[in-house]
N, C-alpha and C positions, 0 to 999 in steps of 0.2 A: 477448677480442675485440680486434681490431686497431684502430689509430687510423682506418684507412680505413673499416672497418665502423661504427665509432662516428660518424664524420662522415656516413655514409649515413643512419643512424638520426636524427641531429640534423637533417639536411636534410629528411628525410621529415616529421619532427615539425613543423618550422617551416612547411613548405609546406602540409601537410594538416590541421594542428590546427584552424584556424577553420572550414574547409569541412566537415571531419568532424563537428565539434561541431554545426554547423548541420544537417547531415544526420541526426544522431542525435536532436537536439531536435525535428525534425519528427515523429518517431515516438514519442519519449519526452518528454512535456511537463514532467516534473519535472526541474529543472536539476541537482539533486544526482545523480540516477540517470544522467542523460546524461553528466555529468562522470565519474562512476565507470566507466561503460562505456568512455569515451574513454581514461581512464587505464589501464584493464585492457588495452585493445588495444595501447597503446604499451609497456606492461609486457611483454606477451606477445611483442611484436616484439623488445624488448631481451633478454629472457631466452632466447628461442628462436631467436636469430639464426643459429645454426649450421645449423638446418634451413631457415630462411627464405632463406638466401643463394642457394639454387637458384631462387627465385621470380623470374620474368622481370619481372612488372609488380607492383611493390611497392604502388602505389596501389590497384590492383584487389584485392590481397590484404587491405589494410587495410579496404576497404569490405565485403569478404566477411566478415571477422571481425566487423565492426560489425553486419552483418545477423544473424550467428549469435548475438551477444551480446544483441541486441534480442529475437530469438526466444526465447532462453533466459529472459530476464526475463519475457516474456509467459507462458511456460509455468509459471514459478514463481508468478505471481500467480493467485490464485483468482478467476475471473470469477463474479460473483454476478448472478442475474437479479433482476427487481423483486419476485419472490415467493420466499420462502425456505421455503414450506410443503412443497415437494418433498423438501427435505433432512431434514425432521423426520418420522420414522416414528411410527406409532401407539404411544402409551405413553411417548414421550420428551418431555422438557420443552423440547427445542429448544436453540438456542444460548444461551450464558450471557455472551457478551461483546458489546459494541457493534459491534465489527468484524465479527462473524459475522452480525449482523442488518441491516447496512447494505449496500445494493447498491454495486457498483463503477460510478462515473460518471466521465465525461471532463471536458473543459474547455470545451465549447461553451457558448454562452449559455443554451441549453435545460438543459444539465447543471448550470450554475451556479444556475439558477432551481430545479431539482430539489433541489440541495444546500440551498438556502435554505429550501425547504419542509420538508425532512427535519429540519434543525436547529430550525426553529420548532416542529415536532411534538415533537421530543425535549425542547426547553425547556418547552413547555406540559405535556407528560406529567410531567416531573420536578417541575415546580412544583405539580402537582395531587396528587402522592404525599405520604404522611406523611413527615415530616422524616427519620426514621431510615432509611427506604428510599432516599430520594433521596440522602442524604448518603453512605451506604455505596457507592452506585453511582458517584457523582461522585468520591469518594476513590479507588475502585478503578480506574475507567476513565479519568478525566481527570487525576487527580493521581498516577497510577501507584503507589499504595500497595497493599501486599499486605494480605491479610486479617489476617495476624499484626500488621502495623504498625497497622492500623485498630483491632484489638482492644486493642493496647497503649495507643493514644490514648484510646479510649472506655471500656475496661473491659468491653466486651461480648464474649461468647464467639464464637469463629470460626464455629461452625455457625450461630449466630443471624445473624451478618453475612451468611453465604452465603445463608441463607433470605431475608433482607431484600432482598439484591441480586436474587435470583430473582424476587421479586414485582415489583421495578422492571423487570426485563427482560421479564417477562410483560406488564406494562402497556405498555411500549415496543413490543413485538412486535404487540400488539393495535392500537395507534394507528398504527403504521407500516404495518401490513397494510391498514388502512382507507385510509390515504393512497395506498398503491400501487394499491388497487382503484379509487380515484377517478381516479388518473392514467391507468390503463389504459382506463377508460371514457370518457375525454375525447379 
């Protein structure tokens, strides 16, 4: 890359960085993801400059790439509905992780209220479970411990830990499903 090309990239970065970040953040509320997308765009500009040299309007190209990256991010994310029963076929136990049983919610005040209700339900459910079920669920889901690590810590067999977590997930699914039904009926 020639010094002139390097200067062109630097000028584009200085001129468009803040505006593009604002543009991306309007669509992607998570700051880290927005920053990652922006960095990826300018990385692509830097690495692929030989092909980009032919582009007449660099700013338009940057925003087009931003739109493509945002679309890619949304495609990667799994959108959950308020009911996960459709995903569970007959005879299956259903999801076994917290991420799989929680809906995808945004950042509006209503969504924040929904998140609060969900976390209250999770907290109440875990508090009502036997200690061995709630603790294995908390260690695995919130403390990112593997079943092997939990087994090493507690001396309990891995299959027993999996079974205990399953009971915790079933209780959470039942209580969250009741919450979702209440929300839908209101």
